[in-house]
PDB file with one MODEL, atoms N, CA, C and O in Angstrom:
MODEL        1
ATOM      1  N   UNK A   1      29.753-124.148 -33.651  1.00  0.00           N
ATOM      2  CA  UNK A   1      30.794-124.922 -33.159  1.00  0.00           C
ATOM      3  C   UNK A   1      32.027-124.828 -33.826  1.00  0.00           C
ATOM      4  O   UNK A   1      32.279-123.890 -34.582  1.00  0.00           O
ATOM      5  N   UNK A   2      32.822-125.760 -33.585  1.00  0.00           N
ATOM      6  CA  UNK A   2      34.115-125.810 -34.178  1.00  0.00           C
ATOM      7  C   UNK A   2      34.228-126.116 -35.688  1.00  0.00           C
ATOM      8  O   UNK A   2      33.150-126.142 -36.282  1.00  0.00           O
ATOM      9  N   UNK A   3      35.215-126.327 -36.332  1.00  0.00           N
ATOM     10  CA  UNK A   3      35.554-126.583 -37.713  1.00  0.00           C
ATOM     11  C   UNK A   3      35.468-127.820 -38.078  1.00  0.00           C
ATOM     12  O   UNK A   3      35.036-128.576 -37.209  1.00  0.00           O
ATOM     13  N   UNK A   4      35.784-128.358 -39.255  1.00  0.00           N
ATOM     14  CA  UNK A   4      35.656-129.681 -39.676  1.00  0.00           C
ATOM     15  C   UNK A   4      36.390-130.739 -38.854  1.00  0.00           C
ATOM     16  O   UNK A   4      36.004-131.903 -38.743  1.00  0.00           O
ATOM     17  N   UNK A   5      37.650-130.146 -38.202  1.00  0.00           N
ATOM     18  CA  UNK A   5      38.388-131.145 -37.427  1.00  0.00           C
ATOM     19  C   UNK A   5      37.580-131.564 -36.173  1.00  0.00           C
ATOM     20  O   UNK A   5      37.748-132.679 -35.680  1.00  0.00           O
ATOM     21  N   UNK A   6      36.726-130.696 -35.671  1.00  0.00           N
ATOM     22  CA  UNK A   6      35.919-130.966 -34.447  1.00  0.00           C
ATOM     23  C   UNK A   6      34.489-131.743 -34.681  1.00  0.00           C
ATOM     24  O   UNK A   6      33.750-132.090 -33.761  1.00  0.00           O
ATOM     25  N   UNK A   7      34.273-131.920 -35.866  1.00  0.00           N
ATOM     26  CA  UNK A   7      32.861-132.413 -36.403  1.00  0.00           C
ATOM     27  C   UNK A   7      32.996-133.903 -36.218  1.00  0.00           C
ATOM     28  O   UNK A   7      32.108-134.433 -35.549  1.00  0.00           O
ATOM     29  N   UNK A   8      33.830-134.569 -36.633  1.00  0.00           N
ATOM     30  CA  UNK A   8      33.843-136.044 -36.686  1.00  0.00           C
ATOM     31  C   UNK A   8      33.915-136.607 -35.148  1.00  0.00           C
ATOM     32  O   UNK A   8      33.198-137.559 -34.840  1.00  0.00           O
ATOM     33  N   UNK A   9      34.716-136.056 -34.270  1.00  0.00           N
ATOM     34  CA  UNK A   9      34.674-136.624 -32.934  1.00  0.00           C
ATOM     35  C   UNK A   9      33.317-136.349 -32.238  1.00  0.00           C
ATOM     36  O   UNK A   9      32.852-137.183 -31.462  1.00  0.00           O
ATOM     37  N   UNK A  10      32.682-135.188 -32.509  1.00  0.00           N
ATOM     38  CA  UNK A  10      31.276-134.940 -32.003  1.00  0.00           C
ATOM     39  C   UNK A  10      30.269-135.872 -32.544  1.00  0.00           C
ATOM     40  O   UNK A  10      29.375-136.363 -31.855  1.00  0.00           O
ATOM     41  N   UNK A  11      30.456-136.116 -33.889  1.00  0.00           N
ATOM     42  CA  UNK A  11      29.456-137.157 -34.545  1.00  0.00           C
ATOM     43  C   UNK A  11      29.569-138.546 -33.853  1.00  0.00           C
ATOM     44  O   UNK A  11      28.610-139.230 -33.495  1.00  0.00           O
ATOM     45  N   UNK A  12      30.973-138.878 -33.709  1.00  0.00           N
ATOM     46  CA  UNK A  12      31.147-140.184 -33.011  1.00  0.00           C
ATOM     47  C   UNK A  12      30.569-140.296 -31.669  1.00  0.00           C
ATOM     48  O   UNK A  12      30.081-141.354 -31.270  1.00  0.00           O
ATOM     49  N   UNK A  13      30.617-139.170 -30.925  1.00  0.00           N
ATOM     50  CA  UNK A  13      30.078-139.215 -29.531  1.00  0.00           C
ATOM     51  C   UNK A  13      28.467-139.158 -29.648  1.00  0.00           C
ATOM     52  O   UNK A  13      27.825-139.762 -28.788  1.00  0.00           O
ATOM     53  N   UNK A  14      27.845-138.528 -30.573  1.00  0.00           N
ATOM     54  CA  UNK A  14      26.321-138.453 -30.661  1.00  0.00           C
ATOM     55  C   UNK A  14      26.072-139.959 -31.067  1.00  0.00           C
ATOM     56  O   UNK A  14      25.212-140.528 -30.394  1.00  0.00           O
ATOM     57  N   UNK A  15      26.617-140.612 -31.948  1.00  0.00           N
ATOM     58  CA  UNK A  15      26.447-141.804 -32.416  1.00  0.00           C
ATOM     59  C   UNK A  15      26.575-142.859 -31.150  1.00  0.00           C
ATOM     60  O   UNK A  15      25.676-143.696 -31.057  1.00  0.00           O
ATOM     61  N   UNK A  16      27.426-142.869 -30.366  1.00  0.00           N
ATOM     62  CA  UNK A  16      27.655-143.677 -29.235  1.00  0.00           C
ATOM     63  C   UNK A  16      26.376-143.518 -28.157  1.00  0.00           C
ATOM     64  O   UNK A  16      25.778-144.434 -27.593  1.00  0.00           O
ATOM     65  N   UNK A  17      26.139-142.049 -28.042  1.00  0.00           N
ATOM     66  CA  UNK A  17      25.031-141.685 -27.227  1.00  0.00           C
ATOM     67  C   UNK A  17      23.943-142.185 -27.606  1.00  0.00           C
ATOM     68  O   UNK A  17      23.256-142.710 -26.729  1.00  0.00           O
ATOM     69  N   UNK A  18      23.468-142.186 -28.930  1.00  0.00           N
ATOM     70  CA  UNK A  18      22.253-142.721 -29.426  1.00  0.00           C
ATOM     71  C   UNK A  18      22.175-144.302 -29.284  1.00  0.00           C
ATOM     72  O   UNK A  18      21.105-144.866 -29.057  1.00  0.00           O
ATOM     73  N   UNK A  19      23.261-144.915 -29.418  1.00  0.00           N
ATOM     74  CA  UNK A  19      23.239-146.435 -29.298  1.00  0.00           C
ATOM     75  C   UNK A  19      23.100-146.593 -27.667  1.00  0.00           C
ATOM     76  O   UNK A  19      22.462-147.584 -27.314  1.00  0.00           O
ATOM     77  N   UNK A  20      23.567-145.823 -26.722  1.00  0.00           N
ATOM     78  CA  UNK A  20      23.281-146.087 -25.360  1.00  0.00           C
ATOM     79  C   UNK A  20      21.757-145.864 -25.031  1.00  0.00           C
ATOM     80  O   UNK A  20      21.045-146.582 -24.330  1.00  0.00           O
ATOM     81  N   UNK A  21      21.449-144.812 -25.633  1.00  0.00           N
ATOM     82  CA  UNK A  21      19.846-144.418 -25.446  1.00  0.00           C
ATOM     83  C   UNK A  21      18.991-145.608 -25.901  1.00  0.00           C
ATOM     84  O   UNK A  21      18.092-146.091 -25.212  1.00  0.00           O
ATOM     85  N   UNK A  22      19.343-146.036 -27.109  1.00  0.00           N
ATOM     86  CA  UNK A  22      18.352-147.163 -27.672  1.00  0.00           C
ATOM     87  C   UNK A  22      18.517-148.479 -26.843  1.00  0.00           C
ATOM     88  O   UNK A  22      17.555-149.220 -26.641  1.00  0.00           O
ATOM     89  N   UNK A  23      19.732-148.733 -26.386  1.00  0.00           N
ATOM     90  CA  UNK A  23      19.972-149.844 -25.389  1.00  0.00           C
ATOM     91  C   UNK A  23      19.147-149.671 -24.215  1.00  0.00           C
ATOM     92  O   UNK A  23      18.435-150.618 -23.880  1.00  0.00           O
ATOM     93  N   UNK A  24      19.137-148.698 -23.600  1.00  0.00           N
ATOM     94  CA  UNK A  24      18.352-148.170 -22.369  1.00  0.00           C
ATOM     95  C   UNK A  24      16.949-148.471 -22.715  1.00  0.00           C
ATOM     96  O   UNK A  24      16.284-149.162 -21.943  1.00  0.00           O
ATOM     97  N   UNK A  25      16.363-147.942 -23.978  1.00  0.00           N
ATOM     98  CA  UNK A  25      14.984-148.259 -24.222  1.00  0.00           C
ATOM     99  C   UNK A  25      14.622-149.602 -24.267  1.00  0.00           C
ATOM    100  O   UNK A  25      13.598-150.012 -23.721  1.00  0.00           O
ATOM    101  N   UNK A  26      15.496-150.409 -24.962  1.00  0.00           N
ATOM    102  CA  UNK A  26      15.180-151.757 -25.047  1.00  0.00           C
ATOM    103  C   UNK A  26      15.254-152.501 -23.595  1.00  0.00           C
ATOM    104  O   UNK A  26      14.429-153.353 -23.267  1.00  0.00           O
ATOM    105  N   UNK A  27      16.213-152.129 -22.858  1.00  0.00           N
ATOM    106  CA  UNK A  27      16.326-152.780 -21.494  1.00  0.00           C
ATOM    107  C   UNK A  27      14.945-152.368 -20.789  1.00  0.00           C
ATOM    108  O   UNK A  27      14.321-153.221 -20.157  1.00  0.00           O
ATOM    109  N   UNK A  28      14.490-151.100 -20.898  1.00  0.00           N
ATOM    110  CA  UNK A  28      13.252-150.740 -20.120  1.00  0.00           C
ATOM    111  C   UNK A  28      12.023-151.500 -20.665  1.00  0.00           C
ATOM    112  O   UNK A  28      11.135-151.871 -19.897  1.00  0.00           O
ATOM    113  N   UNK A  29      11.976-151.727 -21.974  1.00  0.00           N
ATOM    114  CA  UNK A  29      10.917-152.639 -22.562  1.00  0.00           C
ATOM    115  C   UNK A  29      10.955-154.097 -21.976  1.00  0.00           C
ATOM    116  O   UNK A  29       9.951-154.754 -21.699  1.00  0.00           O
ATOM    117  N   UNK A  30      12.272-154.512 -21.825  1.00  0.00           N
ATOM    118  CA  UNK A  30      12.306-155.949 -21.332  1.00  0.00           C
ATOM    119  C   UNK A  30      11.663-156.041 -20.078  1.00  0.00           C
ATOM    120  O   UNK A  30      11.019-157.059 -19.825  1.00  0.00           O
ATOM    121  N   UNK A  31      11.762-154.931 -19.084  1.00  0.00           N
ATOM    122  CA  UNK A  31      11.144-154.760 -17.945  1.00  0.00           C
ATOM    123  C   UNK A  31       9.536-154.637 -17.915  1.00  0.00           C
ATOM    124  O   UNK A  31       8.772-155.369 -17.286  1.00  0.00           O
ATOM    125  N   UNK A  32       9.248-153.708 -18.616  1.00  0.00           N
ATOM    126  CA  UNK A  32       7.782-153.164 -18.573  1.00  0.00           C
ATOM    127  C   UNK A  32       6.880-153.872 -19.751  1.00  0.00           C
ATOM    128  O   UNK A  32       5.654-153.754 -19.729  1.00  0.00           O
ATOM    129  N   UNK A  33       7.458-154.509 -20.635  1.00  0.00           N
ATOM    130  CA  UNK A  33       6.764-154.946 -21.867  1.00  0.00           C
ATOM    131  C   UNK A  33       5.609-154.053 -22.511  1.00  0.00           C
ATOM    132  O   UNK A  33       4.528-154.478 -22.920  1.00  0.00           O
ATOM    133  N   UNK A  34       6.032-152.790 -22.520  1.00  0.00           N
ATOM    134  CA  UNK A  34       4.949-151.748 -23.037  1.00  0.00           C
ATOM    135  C   UNK A  34       5.481-151.368 -24.401  1.00  0.00           C
ATOM    136  O   UNK A  34       6.426-150.580 -24.442  1.00  0.00           O
ATOM    137  N   UNK A  35       4.966-151.851 -25.526  1.00  0.00           N
ATOM    138  CA  UNK A  35       5.390-151.644 -26.742  1.00  0.00           C
ATOM    139  C   UNK A  35       5.422-149.988 -27.132  1.00  0.00           C
ATOM    140  O   UNK A  35       6.370-149.418 -27.672  1.00  0.00           O
ATOM    141  N   UNK A  36       4.282-149.437 -26.764  1.00  0.00           N
ATOM    142  CA  UNK A  36       4.164-147.874 -27.021  1.00  0.00           C
ATOM    143  C   UNK A  36       5.092-147.192 -26.327  1.00  0.00           C
ATOM    144  O   UNK A  36       5.524-146.158 -26.836  1.00  0.00           O
ATOM    145  N   UNK A  37       5.561-147.596 -25.104  1.00  0.00           N
ATOM    146  CA  UNK A  37       6.670-146.879 -24.498  1.00  0.00           C
ATOM    147  C   UNK A  37       7.928-147.062 -25.108  1.00  0.00           C
ATOM    148  O   UNK A  37       8.775-146.170 -25.167  1.00  0.00           O
ATOM    149  N   UNK A  38       8.075-148.233 -25.579  1.00  0.00           N
ATOM    150  CA  UNK A  38       9.509-148.475 -26.392  1.00  0.00           C
ATOM    151  C   UNK A  38       9.449-147.699 -27.500  1.00  0.00           C
ATOM    152  O   UNK A  38      10.471-147.056 -27.740  1.00  0.00           O
ATOM    153  N   UNK A  39       8.424-147.566 -28.329  1.00  0.00           N
ATOM    154  CA  UNK A  39       8.519-146.637 -29.568  1.00  0.00           C
ATOM    155  C   UNK A  39       8.892-145.266 -29.222  1.00  0.00           C
ATOM    156  O   UNK A  39       9.823-144.658 -29.750  1.00  0.00           O
ATOM    157  N   UNK A  40       8.053-144.768 -28.228  1.00  0.00           N
ATOM    158  CA  UNK A  40       8.280-143.426 -27.906  1.00  0.00           C
ATOM    159  C   UNK A  40       9.669-143.076 -27.209  1.00  0.00           C
ATOM    160  O   UNK A  40      10.202-141.967 -27.251  1.00  0.00           O
ATOM    161  N   UNK A  41      10.169-144.206 -26.560  1.00  0.00           N
ATOM    162  CA  UNK A  41      11.565-143.990 -26.099  1.00  0.00           C
ATOM    163  C   UNK A  41      12.574-143.922 -27.373  1.00  0.00           C
ATOM    164  O   UNK A  41      13.425-143.036 -27.466  1.00  0.00           O
ATOM    165  N   UNK A  42      12.423-144.791 -28.200  1.00  0.00           N
ATOM    166  CA  UNK A  42      13.113-144.858 -29.305  1.00  0.00           C
ATOM    167  C   UNK A  42      13.052-143.567 -30.147  1.00  0.00           C
ATOM    168  O   UNK A  42      14.126-143.091 -30.514  1.00  0.00           O
ATOM    169  N   UNK A  43      12.037-143.026 -30.450  1.00  0.00           N
ATOM    170  CA  UNK A  43      11.891-141.787 -31.050  1.00  0.00           C
ATOM    171  C   UNK A  43      12.470-140.578 -30.370  1.00  0.00           C
ATOM    172  O   UNK A  43      13.103-139.677 -30.920  1.00  0.00           O
ATOM    173  N   UNK A  44      12.160-140.686 -29.073  1.00  0.00           N
ATOM    174  CA  UNK A  44      12.931-139.538 -28.187  1.00  0.00           C
ATOM    175  C   UNK A  44      14.421-139.567 -28.254  1.00  0.00           C
ATOM    176  O   UNK A  44      15.108-138.546 -28.257  1.00  0.00           O
ATOM    177  N   UNK A  45      14.936-140.903 -28.312  1.00  0.00           N
ATOM    178  CA  UNK A  45      16.483-140.867 -28.352  1.00  0.00           C
ATOM    179  C   UNK A  45      16.968-140.524 -29.610  1.00  0.00           C
ATOM    180  O   UNK A  45      18.129-140.117 -29.667  1.00  0.00           O
ATOM    181  N   UNK A  46      16.197-140.621 -30.809  1.00  0.00           N
ATOM    182  CA  UNK A  46      16.639-140.224 -32.148  1.00  0.00           C
ATOM    183  C   UNK A  46      16.395-138.665 -32.125  1.00  0.00           C
ATOM    184  O   UNK A  46      17.196-137.949 -32.724  1.00  0.00           O
ATOM    185  N   UNK A  47      15.520-138.210 -31.582  1.00  0.00           N
ATOM    186  CA  UNK A  47      15.031-136.773 -31.625  1.00  0.00           C
ATOM    187  C   UNK A  47      16.209-136.097 -30.982  1.00  0.00           C
ATOM    188  O   UNK A  47      16.719-135.112 -31.516  1.00  0.00           O
ATOM    189  N   UNK A  48      16.634-136.568 -29.913  1.00  0.00           N
ATOM    190  CA  UNK A  48      17.864-135.956 -29.184  1.00  0.00           C
ATOM    191  C   UNK A  48      19.070-135.797 -29.877  1.00  0.00           C
ATOM    192  O   UNK A  48      19.753-134.774 -29.934  1.00  0.00           O
ATOM    193  N   UNK A  49      19.320-137.073 -30.490  1.00  0.00           N
ATOM    194  CA  UNK A  49      20.448-137.180 -31.258  1.00  0.00           C
ATOM    195  C   UNK A  49      20.368-136.246 -32.535  1.00  0.00           C
ATOM    196  O   UNK A  49      21.395-135.635 -32.832  1.00  0.00           O
ATOM    197  N   UNK A  50      19.366-136.102 -33.226  1.00  0.00           N
ATOM    198  CA  UNK A  50      19.187-135.226 -34.334  1.00  0.00           C
ATOM    199  C   UNK A  50      19.404-133.743 -33.915  1.00  0.00           C
ATOM    200  O   UNK A  50      20.076-132.974 -34.603  1.00  0.00           O
ATOM    201  N   UNK A  51      18.861-133.418 -32.866  1.00  0.00           N
ATOM    202  CA  UNK A  51      19.093-131.976 -32.355  1.00  0.00           C
ATOM    203  C   UNK A  51      20.364-131.732 -32.090  1.00  0.00           C
ATOM    204  O   UNK A  51      20.794-130.609 -32.356  1.00  0.00           O
ATOM    205  N   UNK A  52      21.148-132.622 -31.571  1.00  0.00           N
ATOM    206  CA  UNK A  52      22.498-132.542 -31.271  1.00  0.00           C
ATOM    207  C   UNK A  52      23.343-132.606 -32.566  1.00  0.00           C
ATOM    208  O   UNK A  52      24.331-131.873 -32.589  1.00  0.00           O
ATOM    209  N   UNK A  53      23.086-133.405 -33.683  1.00  0.00           N
ATOM    210  CA  UNK A  53      23.646-133.267 -34.875  1.00  0.00           C
ATOM    211  C   UNK A  53      23.548-131.993 -35.585  1.00  0.00           C
ATOM    212  O   UNK A  53      24.485-131.506 -36.218  1.00  0.00           O
ATOM    213  N   UNK A  54      22.261-131.405 -35.451  1.00  0.00           N
ATOM    214  CA  UNK A  54      21.863-130.156 -36.015  1.00  0.00           C
ATOM    215  C   UNK A  54      22.831-129.128 -35.689  1.00  0.00           C
ATOM    216  O   UNK A  54      23.324-128.369 -36.523  1.00  0.00           O
ATOM    217  N   UNK A  55      23.119-129.128 -34.291  1.00  0.00           N
ATOM    218  CA  UNK A  55      23.895-128.155 -33.686  1.00  0.00           C
ATOM    219  C   UNK A  55      25.328-128.286 -34.113  1.00  0.00           C
ATOM    220  O   UNK A  55      25.908-127.267 -34.488  1.00  0.00           O
ATOM    221  N   UNK A  56      25.900-129.331 -34.096  1.00  0.00           N
ATOM    222  CA  UNK A  56      27.263-129.724 -34.516  1.00  0.00           C
ATOM    223  C   UNK A  56      27.415-129.362 -36.003  1.00  0.00           C
ATOM    224  O   UNK A  56      28.473-128.848 -36.368  1.00  0.00           O
ATOM    225  N   UNK A  57      26.545-129.568 -36.779  1.00  0.00           N
ATOM    226  CA  UNK A  57      26.880-129.482 -38.159  1.00  0.00           C
ATOM    227  C   UNK A  57      26.535-127.965 -38.699  1.00  0.00           C
ATOM    228  O   UNK A  57      26.786-127.605 -39.849  1.00  0.00           O
ATOM    229  N   UNK A  58      26.007-127.245 -37.838  1.00  0.00           N
ATOM    230  CA  UNK A  58      25.745-125.793 -37.982  1.00  0.00           C
ATOM    231  C   UNK A  58      24.998-125.745 -39.359  1.00  0.00           C
ATOM    232  O   UNK A  58      25.617-125.164 -40.250  1.00  0.00           O
ATOM    233  N   UNK A  59      23.900-126.204 -39.646  1.00  0.00           N
ATOM    234  CA  UNK A  59      23.238-126.209 -41.004  1.00  0.00           C
ATOM    235  C   UNK A  59      22.689-124.743 -41.075  1.00  0.00           C
ATOM    236  O   UNK A  59      22.272-124.101 -40.110  1.00  0.00           O
ATOM    237  N   UNK A  60      22.762-124.292 -42.460  1.00  0.00           N
ATOM    238  CA  UNK A  60      22.384-122.881 -42.970  1.00  0.00           C
ATOM    239  C   UNK A  60      20.994-122.805 -42.525  1.00  0.00           C
ATOM    240  O   UNK A  60      20.241-123.769 -42.387  1.00  0.00           O
ATOM    241  N   UNK A  61      20.689-121.443 -42.289  1.00  0.00           N
ATOM    242  CA  UNK A  61      19.374-121.078 -42.142  1.00  0.00           C
ATOM    243  C   UNK A  61      18.425-121.438 -43.261  1.00  0.00           C
ATOM    244  O   UNK A  61      18.831-121.380 -44.422  1.00  0.00           O
ATOM    245  N   UNK A  62      17.090-121.834 -42.965  1.00  0.00           N
ATOM    246  CA  UNK A  62      16.327-122.343 -44.088  1.00  0.00           C
ATOM    247  C   UNK A  62      16.374-123.738 -44.345  1.00  0.00           C
ATOM    248  O   UNK A  62      15.678-124.197 -45.251  1.00  0.00           O
ATOM    249  N   UNK A  63      17.216-124.580 -43.560  1.00  0.00           N
ATOM    250  CA  UNK A  63      17.478-125.887 -43.772  1.00  0.00           C
ATOM    251  C   UNK A  63      16.358-126.646 -43.098  1.00  0.00           C
ATOM    252  O   UNK A  63      15.992-126.234 -41.998  1.00  0.00           O
ATOM    253  N   UNK A  64      15.791-127.664 -43.604  1.00  0.00           N
ATOM    254  CA  UNK A  64      14.655-128.253 -42.867  1.00  0.00           C
ATOM    255  C   UNK A  64      14.822-129.814 -42.806  1.00  0.00           C
ATOM    256  O   UNK A  64      15.473-130.334 -43.712  1.00  0.00           O
ATOM    257  N   UNK A  65      14.372-130.490 -41.966  1.00  0.00           N
ATOM    258  CA  UNK A  65      14.546-131.961 -41.698  1.00  0.00           C
ATOM    259  C   UNK A  65      13.189-132.438 -41.725  1.00  0.00           C
ATOM    260  O   UNK A  65      12.288-131.879 -41.100  1.00  0.00           O
ATOM    261  N   UNK A  66      13.010-133.579 -42.520  1.00  0.00           N
ATOM    262  CA  UNK A  66      11.494-134.028 -42.613  1.00  0.00           C
ATOM    263  C   UNK A  66      11.615-135.523 -42.106  1.00  0.00           C
ATOM    264  O   UNK A  66      12.377-136.323 -42.648  1.00  0.00           O
ATOM    265  N   UNK A  67      10.854-135.825 -41.088  1.00  0.00           N
ATOM    266  CA  UNK A  67      10.836-137.275 -40.758  1.00  0.00           C
ATOM    267  C   UNK A  67       9.799-137.970 -41.675  1.00  0.00           C
ATOM    268  O   UNK A  67       8.743-137.398 -41.947  1.00  0.00           O
ATOM    269  N   UNK A  68      10.077-139.120 -42.121  1.00  0.00           N
ATOM    270  CA  UNK A  68       9.319-140.045 -42.683  1.00  0.00           C
ATOM    271  C   UNK A  68       9.251-141.333 -42.322  1.00  0.00           C
ATOM    272  O   UNK A  68       9.920-141.710 -41.360  1.00  0.00           O
ATOM    273  N   UNK A  69       8.397-142.269 -43.061  1.00  0.00           N
ATOM    274  CA  UNK A  69       8.282-143.608 -42.521  1.00  0.00           C
ATOM    275  C   UNK A  69       8.085-143.798 -41.039  1.00  0.00           C
ATOM    276  O   UNK A  69       7.532-142.934 -40.357  1.00  0.00           O
ATOM    277  N   UNK A  70       8.598-145.081 -40.477  1.00  0.00           N
ATOM    278  CA  UNK A  70       8.199-145.049 -39.041  1.00  0.00           C
ATOM    279  C   UNK A  70       8.742-144.123 -38.133  1.00  0.00           C
ATOM    280  O   UNK A  70       8.200-144.151 -37.028  1.00  0.00           O
ATOM    281  N   UNK A  71       9.783-143.195 -38.293  1.00  0.00           N
ATOM    282  CA  UNK A  71      10.206-142.147 -37.508  1.00  0.00           C
ATOM    283  C   UNK A  71       9.244-141.005 -37.749  1.00  0.00           C
ATOM    284  O   UNK A  71       9.031-140.245 -36.805  1.00  0.00           O
ATOM    285  N   UNK A  72       8.667-140.808 -38.849  1.00  0.00           N
ATOM    286  CA  UNK A  72       7.764-139.611 -39.127  1.00  0.00           C
ATOM    287  C   UNK A  72       6.478-140.055 -38.354  1.00  0.00           C
ATOM    288  O   UNK A  72       5.829-139.173 -37.794  1.00  0.00           O
ATOM    289  N   UNK A  73       6.063-141.347 -38.281  1.00  0.00           N
ATOM    290  CA  UNK A  73       4.741-141.852 -37.570  1.00  0.00           C
ATOM    291  C   UNK A  73       5.074-141.864 -36.167  1.00  0.00           C
ATOM    292  O   UNK A  73       4.128-141.901 -35.379  1.00  0.00           O
ATOM    293  N   UNK A  74       6.423-141.837 -35.648  1.00  0.00           N
ATOM    294  CA  UNK A  74       6.566-141.915 -34.289  1.00  0.00           C
ATOM    295  C   UNK A  74       6.707-143.544 -33.911  1.00  0.00           C
ATOM    296  O   UNK A  74       6.426-143.993 -32.800  1.00  0.00           O
ATOM    297  N   UNK A  75       7.109-144.207 -34.840  1.00  0.00           N
ATOM    298  CA  UNK A  75       7.034-145.743 -34.496  1.00  0.00           C
ATOM    299  C   UNK A  75       8.437-146.311 -34.951  1.00  0.00           C
ATOM    300  O   UNK A  75       8.548-147.099 -35.890  1.00  0.00           O
ATOM    301  N   UNK A  76       9.374-145.897 -34.291  1.00  0.00           N
ATOM    302  CA  UNK A  76      10.754-146.545 -34.490  1.00  0.00           C
ATOM    303  C   UNK A  76      10.777-147.921 -33.685  1.00  0.00           C
ATOM    304  O   UNK A  76      10.538-147.943 -32.478  1.00  0.00           O
ATOM    305  N   UNK A  77      11.035-148.910 -34.318  1.00  0.00           N
ATOM    306  CA  UNK A  77      11.310-150.229 -33.756  1.00  0.00           C
ATOM    307  C   UNK A  77      12.698-150.495 -33.590  1.00  0.00           C
ATOM    308  O   UNK A  77      13.481-149.937 -34.359  1.00  0.00           O
ATOM    309  N   UNK A  78      13.161-151.323 -32.633  1.00  0.00           N
ATOM    310  CA  UNK A  78      14.512-151.582 -32.307  1.00  0.00           C
ATOM    311  C   UNK A  78      15.488-151.787 -33.468  1.00  0.00           C
ATOM    312  O   UNK A  78      16.643-151.385 -33.326  1.00  0.00           O
ATOM    313  N   UNK A  79      15.155-152.318 -34.483  1.00  0.00           N
ATOM    314  CA  UNK A  79      16.126-152.569 -35.574  1.00  0.00           C
ATOM    315  C   UNK A  79      15.912-151.696 -36.809  1.00  0.00           C
ATOM    316  O   UNK A  79      16.431-151.948 -37.896  1.00  0.00           O
ATOM    317  N   UNK A  80      15.019-150.527 -36.542  1.00  0.00           N
ATOM    318  CA  UNK A  80      14.813-149.479 -37.664  1.00  0.00           C
ATOM    319  C   UNK A  80      16.068-148.800 -37.783  1.00  0.00           C
ATOM    320  O   UNK A  80      16.206-147.899 -38.610  1.00  0.00           O
TER     321      UNK A  80
ENDMDL
END
């Protein structure tokens, strides 16, 4: 992707997109009241954002990302 000057706006857009996805997950939970679905939606939103960040930051080959805690277990709660 672009150089350092293009990274900050892309990161801001990804952050905003994540906030929107999380809000949509919470709104869906308020309708269906299914905690497992909420957790899965929050994890999916985070996964998507991390994939986007990975592309924007152009991390070097061999770089790894390890999920730990609630995210690693697939249990992201709304205020995690």
